[in-house]
C-alpha positions in Angstrom: 48.4 -38.9 -12.1 48.1 -37.5 -15.6 45.4 -40.0 -16.4 43.4 -38.9 -13.3 43.7 -35.3 -14.3 42.6 -36.1 -17.9 39.6 -38.2 -16.7 38.6 -35.4 -14.3 38.9 -32.9 -17.0 36.8 -34.9 -19.5 34.2 -35.5 -16.8 34.0 -31.8 -16.0 33.8 -30.9 -19.7 31.1 -33.5 -20.2 29.1 -32.2 -17.2 29.4 -28.6 -18.6 28.2 -29.6 -22.1 25.3 -31.6 -20.7 24.2 -28.7 -18.5 24.0 -26.5 -21.7 22.0 -29.1 -23.6 18.5 -28.2 -24.7 18.9 -24.5 -24.1 16.5 -22.7 -26.4 15.0 -19.2 -25.9 13.8 -19.0 -22.3 14.8 -22.6 -21.6 18.2 -22.5 -19.8 18.7 -26.2 -20.1 19.5 -28.4 -17.2 20.0 -26.8 -13.8 22.1 -28.1 -11.0 19.9 -26.6 -8.3 16.5 -25.9 -10.1 14.8 -24.9 -6.8 17.0 -21.8 -6.8 15.8 -20.8 -10.3 12.2 -22.0 -10.8 9.6 -20.8 -8.4 7.3 -23.5 -7.0 4.7 -20.9 -6.2 2.5 -19.2 -8.8 3.8 -15.9 -10.0 1.5 -12.9 -9.5 -1.2 -12.7 -12.2 0.5 -15.5 -14.2 -0.9 -18.6 -15.8 -2.2 -21.3 -13.4 -3.4 -24.9 -13.8 -6.8 -24.0 -15.3 -7.0 -25.8 -18.7 -8.3 -22.6 -20.4 -5.2 -20.7 -19.2 -2.8 -23.3 -20.7 -4.8 -23.2 -23.9 -4.3 -19.4 -24.1 -0.6 -19.9 -23.4 -0.2 -22.5 -26.1 -1.8 -20.2 -28.6 0.5 -17.3 -27.6 -2.5 -15.3 -26.5 -1.7 -12.4 -24.2 -3.0 -13.1 -20.7 -3.3 -10.8 -17.7 -5.2 -11.6 -14.6 -4.9 -8.2 -13.1 -8.3 -7.1 -11.6 -10.3 -4.6 -13.6 -9.8 -1.0 -12.5 -12.3 -0.1 -9.8 -12.6 -3.7 -8.5 -13.7 -3.9 -4.9 -12.5 -6.8 -2.7 -15.2 -8.9 -1.1 -16.0 -7.5 2.3 -14.3 -4.2 1.6 -15.9 -0.8 1.7 -16.6 1.2 -1.4 -13.6 3.0 -2.8 -12.9 6.6 -1.8 -14.8 8.4 -4.7 -12.7 11.6 -4.7 -9.7 12.0 -7.0 -6.3 13.3 -6.1 -5.3 16.9 -6.5 -6.3 20.3 -5.1 -9.8 20.1 -6.5 -10.3 16.7 -4.9 -8.9 17.9 -1.6 -11.4 20.8 -1.6 -14.2 18.3 -2.5 -13.2 16.0 0.4 -14.3 18.7 2.8 -17.9 17.5 2.2 -17.0 13.8 2.8 -17.8 12.4 6.2 -16.0 9.7 7.9 -17.9 6.4 7.7 -17.1 5.6 11.3 -17.8 9.1 12.7 -21.3 8.0 13.8 -19.9 4.7 15.2 -17.9 4.1 18.3 -14.4 3.0 17.4 -13.4 0.0 19.5 -10.5 0.2 22.0 -8.7 -2.4 19.9 -9.1 -0.4 16.8 -7.9 2.8 18.6 -4.9 0.9 19.9 -4.1 -0.3 16.4 -4.6 3.2 15.1 -2.0 4.5 17.6 0.4 1.8 16.5 0.0 2.7 12.8 0.3 6.4 13.5 3.6 5.8 15.4 4.9 3.7 12.5 3.9 5.8 9.6 3.3 9.3 10.8 5.3 10.0 14.0 8.6 10.3 12.2 7.4 13.6 10.8 4.4 14.8 12.9 5.8 13.5 16.2 4.5 11.0 18.7 2.7 13.9 20.4 1.2 15.1 17.1 3.1 18.4 17.6 5.0 18.3 14.3 8.3 17.7 16.2 9.2 14.2 14.9 12.7 12.8 14.5 13.0 14.4 11.0 12.5 17.9 12.5 13.7 17.5 16.1 13.2 21.2 17.0 15.1 22.3 13.9 18.1 20.0 14.5 16.9 17.2 12.4 17.6 16.5 8.7 14.3 18.0 7.4 14.5 21.7 6.4 10.9 22.6 7.3 8.7 21.8 10.3 6.0 19.3 9.5 2.3 20.2 10.3 1.3 20.3 13.9 -1.8 18.1 13.9 -3.1 19.8 17.1 -3.2 23.3 15.7 -6.4 25.2 14.8 -5.8 24.7 11.1 -5.8 20.9 11.3 -8.7 20.9 13.8 -10.9 22.7 11.3 -10.1 20.2 8.5 -12.9 17.8 7.6 -12.2 14.1 8.3 -12.4 13.5 4.5 -9.6 16.0 3.9 -7.3 14.3 6.4 -8.1 11.0 4.8 -7.5 12.5 1.4 -4.0 13.6 2.5 -3.2 10.2 3.8 -4.4 8.6 0.6 -2.9 10.9 -2.0 -0.4 13.0 -0.1 -0.1 16.8 -0.1 2.8 19.2 -0.4 6.0 17.4 0.7 4.1 14.5 2.1 3.7 11.5 -0.1 0.9 9.0 -0.4 0.5 6.3 2.2 -2.1 4.3 0.3 0.2 1.4 -0.2 1.2 1.3 3.5 -2.2 1.7 5.2 -5.5 0.0 4.4 -8.5 2.3 3.8 -10.1 1.1 7.0 -7.0 1.9 8.9 -6.8 5.4 7.5 -10.1 6.2 9.0 -8.9 4.7 12.3 -5.9 7.0 12.1 -8.2 10.0 11.5 -10.2 9.0 14.6 -7.0 8.7 16.6 -5.9 12.2 15.5 -9.3 13.6 16.5 -9.0 11.9 19.9 -5.7 13.6 20.5 -7.0 17.0 19.4 -9.6 16.9 22.2 -12.4 16.7 19.8 -12.8 18.5 16.5 -15.0 18.9 13.4 -15.7 15.7 11.6 -17.2 17.3 8.6 -17.1 20.7 7.0 -19.9 22.9 8.5 -20.3 24.8 5.2 -21.8 21.8 3.4 -24.9 20.1 4.7 -24.9 17.5 1.9 -22.0 15.4 3.3 -21.6 12.0 1.8 -21.2 9.1 4.1 -19.5 5.9 2.8 -20.4 2.4 3.7 -19.0 1.2 7.1 -15.5 -0.3 6.5 -14.8 -3.9 7.3 -11.7 -5.9 7.4 -10.3 -6.9 4.0 -6.9 -7.5 2.3 -7.1 -5.7 -1.0 -6.6 -2.0 -1.6 -7.7 -0.7 -4.9 -6.7 2.9 -4.2 -3.0 2.0 -4.2 -2.5 2.9 -7.7 -4.2 6.2 -7.4 -1.9 9.1 -7.2 
């Protein structure tokens, strides 16, 4: 029995020492379950199998595959050219919706409703009356009533201003740029207009409204980092 315990102890000690062998710097040595430690997939913006990438790595050259600032994904619309802040919000009054002159499809409107209910209704309410679950007629956890999207103030806002608020946030509302694609933001603007019973799409005080290229489906959003 004692021999069995001794043999078992030596085997366990040997396995432990072997597993520590070769550890150096970032090399952790042998792993019992390597799939739980090493990712089989490429890490974001990391080296890949291109020979030139491995050459850079071998020479300890810093490598970063992050797209250049302002990069536009293939098939995507041009970036929203207006910056965050109060001055940008005022400037957005002269920015027209790129889909204002187009007929939004029923499928897009249905998707806009779904996105609104997911991202906006918690504050502004499913009826756009500002009575979402966070307010609940004053009984909710939020201390102030969110904006009623059907009131005269919101109806008079330009489409570009509503888009600006969705993109950058305003007041207590944060940015939704990381949650909603640029195309989808314009769909949400159109959905809000449809529930308002029609409203101004651009500011009437500026006849030089700028119209962006019509949006198309894409996966990248280069405005996510803009705050």
